[in-house]
N, C-alpha and C positions, 0 to 999 in steps of 0.2 A: 083121047092124048098123052102121053104122058113126056115129061121130058127123060133124056137117056145122062145127057152127064147136068152135074152140076159148074156149071159155067155161067157166068151172064150173059152173055151171050144169047145162048139158050133158053135160057128164064125169058129173055126181054122176047127172043123169038116166039116164047112160047105165048108167052103173054100176051105180046097183037094178036093174034091167034086163034088166040080166046074168051081174050076182047070182041072181036068184031062176032063169034058164033054168043056171045053172053049181050049183044046189045041187037046182033038180030033177034034173036028166043026175047027180046022184052024182059031183058032180063032183075033190066033199075031196081026193080022194088021185089026182083028175087030172089029168097033169103038161100033156096036148096039151089039154084045155080050158083054162089058162094063156094057151097059145101061141093059141091061139083070140081069148081077150080080149084080148089084148097085140094084135092082127092088127087087133081092129074098131078102134080107138084113132088117129088123126091122124095118118097118120106123120111131120108136126112131131115131135113129139113120143116117134114109137120109138126114135129113135136114138136118145134121152138114158134113156130111160125102161131101155134095154140098159145104158146107164152103168151107172144112178145099182146098179139088181140085181147087176151084177162090181162096183163098189164096196162092195158092204155087205157082202162076200163072203159068198153065201151061193145055189144054186142056184137056177133055177126051181124045183126039186123041191118045193123046203125055202121056198117064199114064199107067202104065202097071197095069196088074195085082195084081201080087203080091207086089206092092206099092198103091194102091185099099186098099187092105184087113190091112197094116201098116195103112192107114186112118183112117181103120172101128174100129184100137185095139186102135188110137189115140181120138177118136168119145166118143168112151165107157168108158177112163179112164174120157174124162173128166164128160160124165153124170152122173156113180158114185161120182164124187166130188161132181158136182152140188146137185145131188139129199143127201150127209151127210153136203154139209152146213144146207140145208133145213130143214134136221133132227134136227140139233144141234140148229138150233134156234125155230124150234117149243118142245125144251126138254125146251128150254133155256128161250122161249120168256116172260114170267114173267119176271124173269133178267131186262132188256130192258129197261119195259110198263113207266118210271117213266126222261125214255130220249126220244124217240116217244111222248108223247102229246105233243099235238100243240093248242096252245091258241080256242076256241069255234070259231070267230071270227079273224079267223087271215087275216090284210090288210097289206100291202104292199105301206107301206106308201115313195113316190118320191117326190124332189124338183121341182118344172115345172122349168128352163131354162130359162129365158126373154130378148126377144132378146133386 
């Protein structure tokens, strides 16, 4: 079962159904079922989820399904914030053109140190 949309309600719905299956299969101590849950999430979120799990300093063996779900919401919030920043840059892109232009031949001048 894979989520079709990146919407919090869809992810919550997906979590409820997967959590029911997870507990029905006795997945409390089963790391492979946590991997199945991660792989069932949208691919746009999976990279950020892996990064958040690594930053927490815990392995997938130690993290509960509920904690993974909270990380999913954090990853989705970050993805939405990033999208808003890029949308604003595209909308207001012309405003910063004069600040972002470099000379056509940009040379780095360094003094050589002679011993």
